[in-house]
C-alpha positions in Angstrom: 0.2 -0.1 0.4 1.4 3.4 -1.3 -0.1 7.1 -0.1 1.0 10.5 -0.2 -0.1 13.1 3.0 1.0 16.3 4.0 1.9 17.4 7.5 4.0 19.0 10.2 7.1 19.0 12.4 5.9 19.9 16.2 8.5 18.8 18.8 10.5 16.6 16.4 7.3 14.5 15.5 5.6 14.4 12.5 2.4 15.1 13.1 -0.7 14.6 9.7 -2.6 16.0 8.4 -5.4 13.2 8.1 -5.2 10.1 9.3 -3.9 7.1 8.3 -5.5 4.2 8.4 -3.4 1.5 9.7 -3.3 -0.5 12.6 -1.9 0.3 15.7 2.2 -0.2 15.3 2.4 -0.8 11.5 6.4 0.2 10.9 6.3 2.4 7.8 8.9 3.8 5.9 8.5 7.8 5.4 10.2 10.4 3.0 10.2 14.1 4.7 9.8 16.6 1.8 10.1 20.3 2.6 7.1 22.4 1.2 7.3 26.2 0.2 7.5 27.9 3.4 5.1 30.5 4.3 7.2 32.6 6.4 9.9 33.0 3.0 6.7 33.8 0.4 5.3 36.6 3.3 8.8 38.2 3.4 9.3 38.6 0.1 5.9 39.8 -0.1 6.4 42.6 2.2 10.2 43.2 1.1 8.6 43.9 -2.5 6.1 46.0 -0.6 8.4 47.9 1.3 10.5 48.6 -1.6 7.5 50.3 -3.4 7.0 52.1 -0.6 10.6 53.5 -0.5 10.3 54.1 -4.4 7.0 55.6 -4.3 5.5 56.8 -0.5 2.3 58.2 -0.3 1.7 61.5 1.0 -2.0 61.2 2.4 -1.4 64.9 3.4 -3.9 64.9 6.4 -1.8 65.1 10.0 -3.3 64.6 13.2 -2.1 65.5 15.9 -2.0 62.7 19.2 -5.3 64.2 21.1 -7.2 64.5 17.7 -6.2 60.9 17.3 -7.3 59.7 20.4 -10.1 62.0 21.2 -13.7 60.8 22.5 -17.0 61.9 21.3 
């Protein structure tokens, strides 16, 4: 029987995303292949955004004082 599933490593143990229907104590062979890390994609997108902001800053033209920002009505 061959099956493929994804999982997450937590404190050194692989936690599968879906249950595997095998009897307890069944020996299996596992191959670990890293998936693209979302943190790398997030960081890349953030770097791109910050670069754009430096190149073309947003000037709103309206500046509020601290008291105005925290004014209670």
